[in-house]
N, C-alpha and C positions, 0 to 999 in steps of 0.2 A: 418448447423453444429444440429448434431445430438441428441433429446432433451436428452436426460441420459450421455451424453460427456457433454453438456452445466450443466446438473445438478449438477455434479461432479465437472467442472472447477466452477461453482459458488460458491457451498458449499465449497472448498479447498477454495479459494480466500476469504471467510466469516470467515472461521478460522482463516487463516493464519495469516488478515491483526487483526482480533481482538482479535490475541493470543497476538501479536507485539505491541497494545495498550494499549491492558490492563499493558502488560510489561513495558509500560513507566512510571505508574501510582505506582506498586505494584514491580516492580523492582526481577523479581524470574528467570529473563536469565540473566546469568551475561553478564558482555562486557568484549572484551580483550582487549587488550594494543591499541590505537590509534596515529599512529605518531602526532606528537609535530602539525603541522596543523590540521589536524581532530579534537582533541582533541580541541584548541581554536576553532575552528568553531563552533563545536557542544556543547561547552559552551557557545558562544554568543548567539547561538538558546536555547540553556535552561531554561538562562535568560532574554531573553526576551518572555520569554513564548510561543516562535511560535509551540517548541516543542506538549507543553502542547494540542497547538490545533490540531495541527499534531497526538495524541494521541486520540485524539477528532471525530481524520475526521476516523480514522481506526477503531474505537470500533461504529461511528453510519453506515462505511459501513459496516461491519463485519456483522453486525447484521443483515443490513436491506441483505444484500445478503443470509443470510442462512433462514433470514424465505422471502426473494420473497419479498419483500414489498419495489419499490422504487429502486431495481436494477439497474437499466440503468442508473438514474441521479446518484445515488453514487458512479458507475464505473468511469464515466465522472468526477466527484468532485476529484477519489483513484488517479484520473493519471495523475495531478500536485505531488503529492504526490512519488505515483512509478518516474514517471522521477530523481526528486529533490535525492532521496536513490542512483539513480544508478547514477546520474551523482558526486554523492558526495565518493562514494568509487570509485568510475572510476579514479577520479580525485586526491584525498584528501584519504583514504582506502584500497585501491587495495586488501587486502585479506581477504575484511568481502563481497566482490561483490556477492559471489551466490546467496545472499540472495534477494539482489536486480535483480539479474537476473531472479529469482524465482517469486519475487514479478510484477516487470515490464511484463514476460510473460503469465503470469496467468492473470493481467489485460487486456494486448491487450486480450488473449484469453474472455477477458469473455465481450468486448466492439463486438466480432468482434460475437457472440453469440448476442447484444441486439443490432446487426443493421438493425431489422426491425424497433426497434423503433423510429431512428436517422431520419430515410426516409424524415422527414416533417421538423424537423428540419432545415437538409442540403437540403435539395432543393427549 
């Protein structure tokens, strides 16, 4: 992958997850109405402090990608958040799936950009 294209993908993903991670603490982006099942699931995750952990992972990943430090590691960790966000929206709240698709596509693109870092791990 071209280094300039990868840099743009890395920074976009970093800003994307940083904003949404900070939003989980400061609530500056309003949520729309969720179906009852999605609301119950989200409430359960929030009460168990899982969403706090997700926010910390998103903020740490966003900073790592923007600062270009430990990006390969953080994109692997972020993949679990990306897949879960996509599955949540696909199964419980399909009207908001656009953001989850963007997150998943950017995350996969970043993983492809870091593929040389994973060669030893996967050999």
